[in-house]
N, C-alpha and C positions, 0 to 999 in steps of 0.2 A: 504494500500500500504506500509506504513512505517513498520507495524508489520510483513507483509509478507517478506519484505527485511531483517528485523532483524532475523526472523526465518531461512531464507536461510543462513545468515551469521553464525548463531549458528551451522547449519548443516555442513557448511564448516569447522568451528572450530572443530567440532566433528570428521570429517574425518581426519583432520590434527593431531588431538589428537591420533587417532589410529596409525598413522604413527610414532608419537613420542614414543608411547608405544611399537612399534615394533610388533603389533598384527594385524592380519586381522580382518575384521568386525565380522565374525562368532565367533571367539574365545573370543572377548570382550563381545559379547552378551550372550554367552551361559553359563556363570558362575552361580554359586549358588547365590541366591539373597542376602543372608547375607554376603557372601564373597565379592560380588560386593559392598555392603554397606561399609564394612570395608576398601576395597581398595579405594573407593571414598573418605573417610575421610582421608586416608593416603597421598593423592596426594596434591601437592601444585600448580602445573601448571594448568592454567585455561583451556587450550586446552585439555589436557588429562582428566581433571575433567569433561568437557562437554561430552567427549566421553564415559566415564564410567557412568555418569548420564543418558545419552541416552540409554545405554545398559541396565541399571537397570530398567528404565521406560518401555522399550520394553519387557524385560523379565518378569516383573511383570504383564504386561497386558496379556501376552500369557500363563502365568503359570496356573497350576491347582489351584482350590480353596484351597486345603490343603497347597500348597506351599505358596500361598499368605498369608494365616493365620499364617503360621510359620514365615514369614517375619514380620508381624505385631506383633507377640508375641516377636520376637527378638528385635524389637524396644523398647519394654517394659523391657525385661530382660537383653539385651546385649548392648544397646545404651543409657543407663542412664548416670548420672554424673560419671566422673572419680573420684572414692572415694579416691584414693591415692592423687590425686591433691587437693581434698577438704580438706583432713587432713593436707596437707602441708600448704594450704592457711589459715586454721583455726589457726594453730600454729603461722604463720607469723603475723596474725592480733593481736593475744594475746600479742606477744612480741613487735610488731611495728604497731600500728593501723593507719598507714599512708593511704592517699587516694589511693596510688598505691596498697597497700596490700589489701584494701577493694575491689578495682576493680578486683584484681586477684581472691578474694573469690567469687565475683559475677560471674565472668566468669567460675570458677570451678564448681559452683553449677548448671550451665545450663546443661541439658541433652544433650549428644552427638547427639541424634536423631534430635535436632533442627538444628544443623549445617548440618546434613545429608539432612534434608528437604530443607534447603536453597540451598544446592548444587544441589539437584534434580531439584529445580526450574529453574536452568540454562539450563536444557536440552530443546530442541525444544518440545513444548507441555507439558513442565514440570508442569506448573501451573494447567492445566486441569487434568493432571495425578494425582497430589496430591489431587485435589478435589475428584476425583473418588476413590482414595485410602482411604480418610477419609469417604466417603460414605459407602464403604465396611466395614470399622472399625465400623461405627454406627450399621450395621447389627449384628455384633458380640457382641457389648457392653452389651446388657442385660444379656447375659450368661457369659460374660467375664469381670467382674469388674476390673480385673488386667490390662486391657487395658485403663482404664480411664485416667491415666497419659499421655499416648500417645495422647489421644483425646484432653486433655487440651493443649498440646503443639501445636497440629494442630490449635486449636482455637486461641491461642496466636499469632501464626505467621500469620494466615489468617486475624486476626483483624488489623494487621499492613499493610498487602498487599492489603486489600480490604476496607480501610477506605474511607470516602466520597471524600477525595481529589483526589483519583485515578479514581473515577467513572465519566463517561461521559453520559450526558442526550441526547438521540437522539429521534427524532420524527419518529414514525413507521406509515406508511400508506399503501394503497393498491399497491403502486409502490415499496415498500421495497422488496429486493430480497427474492425469494421464500423460501430459506433455513432458513431465519429468521422467515418468516410467519409460516412455518411448526412448528417451535418451540413455537410460540405463541399458536397454537392449542394444541400442546403436553403438554405444561406446565400450561395452564389455570387451576387454582386450585379452583376458587370460583364459576364460572358459566360455565359449560362445553360448549365448542364450538363444535357444532354437525358436521359441515361440512364447506366447503369453502364458501357457501352462507351465513352461519351464521357469519363467520369471516368477509366477505365483508360488512355485515350489521353493523359491529362494527368499521370498518376502513374507508370506502369510503364516506358515507354521510357527508354533510357539517356540521352537528351537532354532529359529533363524532371525537374524538382524541384518540391517543394511544402514550405513551411514554415508552422508555426503558432505563434503566441504564446499561451501558456497562463498562467493564474493558479492558484496552489496551491489555492484554494478552489473552482475550477471545472475540475477535472482533465480532464474529458471534453468541455469546451466551448472550442474555440479562439476567442479574442477577435478575433484578426486572422489571416487566412491569406494567404499570398503564393504565387502560381503562377509558375513560372519555366520559360522555354524556353532551351535552350542551342543557339546558332546560330553561324554563321561570319560574320555581318554584322548590322548594325542593321536591323531590319525596318521597313517603312513601312505595313504592312497586317496585319490580324489574321487574315483567312481562311486564309492558308497555315499559320499556327501551329496552328490548330484543326482542320485537315483530317485526317479519320480515315484517309485513304489516303496520307498523306505517308510518306516513307522516313526513319526516324530515323538520326541520325549517332552515332558513338561519342562519349562525353562528353569523351574526351581530345583530340578533334579540334576541339572548340568553342573559339572565342575570345571569344564574346560571351554574356553572361547577360542575358536579357530578362525583366523583371518585367511580365507582361502582364495580371495580375489581382490586385488587392489588395482584400480584402473585410473590412469590419467586421461581426461577426456579432451583436452584442448591441445592439439598438435602445435598451435602457435605459441604455446607456453612451454614447449620442450626446452630443457636445459635451464629453466627458471626454478630455483629452489624455493619451495613453500616453507622452508624451515624444518628443523628437526622436531622430533617428539609429536608428530601428527598422530602416530599410532598410539602413543601414550595417552593422548587426549581421548581416543576412542576407548582405550582400556579403562580409563577413569570413569567414563560415562557408563560403561557396562557394569563396572564394579559398584557404582551407586545404585543402579537398577537391580542388580542380582548379586548380593553379597556372598552367595554360595559359590561363585566362580573363584577358583584358586589358581588356575593355570591359563596363561594367554600365549598362544603360539600362532604361527602362520603355517600354512601348507603351500609352499611357494614353488613356482616353476624355476627352471634353470636355463634361460633362453640361449645362452652362449656356449653351453657345454659341448654339444655335438660338434659344432664347428671347430672349437678349440681342440678337442680330442682327435678329430680328423687331421688337423694340421700337425699335431704331435706324432701321430702314427706315420705321417709322410716324412717327418723331419729326420735327418741323419743325426745321430747322437743325442736323441731326446733324453733329458735328465730324469724324466718321471716315468719312463717306460723301459723295462729291461726286456731281454729276449723272451722270457717266459710270458710276460704281459703281452708283448706283441703277438705271440702265437695264440694266446687265449682270445685276444681281441679280433682275430680273424673271423670269429663267429658273426661279428657285426656286418660283414660283407654280404651275408645271406639274408633272405627275406623270411619274416615270420619267426625269427629265433625266440622272440619274447613269449610266444605262445607255446613253446616246447620246453617243459620243465628241465629236461636234461641239458639242452643247449644253454638255457638261461643260467642254470646253476654253474655250468662250466666257465662262464664269463663273469660271474658275479664278483668274485674277489678282485680280479684285475680292474673291473669297472669301479668298484668302491675305492680302491687305492688311487686310481686316476682322479676320481671325483674329489677325494680328500686333498690331493695335491692342487687341484683346480681352485678350491676354496681357500686353502691355507697358504699356498706358495705362489701361485701364478698372479702376477701384478701388471698393472698398466705402467706406462712411462712415468706417471706421477706417484707410483708406489701404492696405488689402491687395488683392491681385488678386481679381476677382469670382468666378473659377473655384475651386470647393472642392478639386478634385484638384490644381490648381496650388499652392494654399496648403499642402497637405500635403507635396508633394514639395519645393517651395522651402524650406519650413520644415525639411525633413530634409536640406537642403544640396545638393540637386540643381541642375543647370543646364538650362534649357529649350533643348534641342538642335535640334529640328526640328519643323515643323508639317506634317502629312501629309494632303494633299487626298485625299478618298475612301479613307481608311484603314479605314473600317468602313461598308460599304454595307448592313448588315443593317437591318431595319425600325427597331430600337432606335437604331442608330447614326445613321441618317438623321433620326430624329425629334428626338434630343437635340443633335446636332452637325452636321447636314447632312453626315455622313460623316467629319468631321475626327477624327484622332487625333494625339497628340503623343508625342515621345520626350523624356524627361528623363534626362540623363546624370549618373551618380554617379561622379565622378572622385575617388578616395580622397584625393588631395592637395589637393583644393579644397573638400571637404564642409564642414569647420569654418568656413572663410572665407565660403563662400556662406551658410551658416546664420546666422552673426553679422551679415552685411550685411542679410539679410532680417529677422532678429529686431529689430535695432536701428534700421534705416533703411527697411525695407520695399523694399529694392532687389531687383529681379528679375534673377537671373543668367541671361543668354541668350547664345546663340552669335551670331556675326556674321551667319550665314545667316538667322537669324530676324529680327535687327534690320534687315537690308537689305530685308525684305519690308514694313516699315512705311513708309507714305507720309511723305515729309518735311514738316516744318513743321506737324505736327499738335499741337494743345494737349492737355492732360490731359482726362480724361473729362468730358463735359458734365454728367452727372448721376450722383450717388453713390447707391449702393443699400446697404442693410444686409446684412451677412454672415449666412449661414444655416449 
C-alpha cells in the first residue's frame, strides 16, 4: 500500500515535471536515449528530473536492441568521469591537500553514469528498470569487455541499494497472492516445480515452509526465496522430500528444519551480495514459531563438481587422484551406473574422496572454495556437515554433480565464529566425518581457477 502510494506520487511529480519543462508527454518520451541521459544530468529540479527519468526508462524499454546497446556503450564512452574536473581536482590536492580538496577529487573521479543511474532510480519503476538494464548488459559483457566498467558501477550502486538492511523477510504460503506464487514457479532454480500441484506440495502441508526476501521497491518480486522441509532427521537425498505421495508430519513433531532450495530470482543482481546471515534470519524466524526445532541444515546441490572432476581425470599429474581412483572412476564413463548397486558401490569410495578434496582443498584464485553454493553457505556461517553419495539421481543432479548433495549445518552458537574464520582466513568449517573422507597427505589444489 505504502509503495503503491509512493509510486503514484512519483507519477504525479513526473506529470508536473513535464508541465514545468513546457513539453507534452510524447515529446519528452521520444528523444534519443543518450540525449535524454545528458538532459537528465543537466537538470536540477526534482520534478523535471523525474519526468525525464521516466521518459528515458520508457524509451529504453521500447527501443530496439541496437539502440539499447548504443545507450549502454555510451554509458561507457560518454558518461565516464569529467576528466577536466579530475585534472583541476588533482592540481588542487597537490597545492592544498585539505579535506575539502580531497573530497572534491573523490567526487570528480566518480563516473557521471553513477549519478545518471541514481536519477533513473527516481522514476516510477526505476529500480526494476535498472535491474533489467544490467541484465541486458550481462548478455553483452562476454563480447564487450569495454562495458565492464559500467557493470562495476551497477554492482557498486546495487550493493548499497540492496544490502541486508533494506530486505524484508516474508512468509510465503498457499494463500500468498497468485502473482507471487507464479514467480516462485518461474524462478525455482534448484529443483524444478513441475506444476501447481507440485508447488502446493511445497507450501501447504504442515511440515513445509517457504520464505522470501523482498525489497521495498520490488514488493511483488522476491529477490531470494528459501524452501524448507520440517523433518525428524537430517536427510541425505532429495527425492523423499519432493515426493507428492509422502505423508506429512505435524510441525510440532519436527526436530529438524531442512533448507532444500535457495533461489536467487533476479539475474540483474548477480554478483551483488545481500549480506551474510540471511539464512540465520530464517533460522531465527523458524525457531520463534517452532521451539521444538533443534537442528537447521541444508540439503544442497553441488553444481560445479562434475565439471571439476572431469577436468581432474583428464589432467596429467592430478594431486587428488591416484591410479586406483582413476581406475575406479572409469565407471562414470558408462550410462546408468547409478542404478546398478554393484557398479555404484565400486565407485563410491573414490567419489567420496574426490568430493572431500573438492570441498576442502580445491580453491579459486582468491583462495575461496571453487563451489559457489559452498561459498554462500560458508560465508553465512554454516559448517559442511556431510557429503551424500547419490543424493540426487535426477538427470540434472547426475549431470552437474554425479548425484552428490551436501548438508550444511547452521549451529546458532557457531555461525558468527564460522563466518569470521571464512571471511578473514578462508577457513572451511567441516565436520570430522567429512575430513576423514579426505585422503591423507594431499597438497593444496594443483590449479587455481577464477571464481564465477
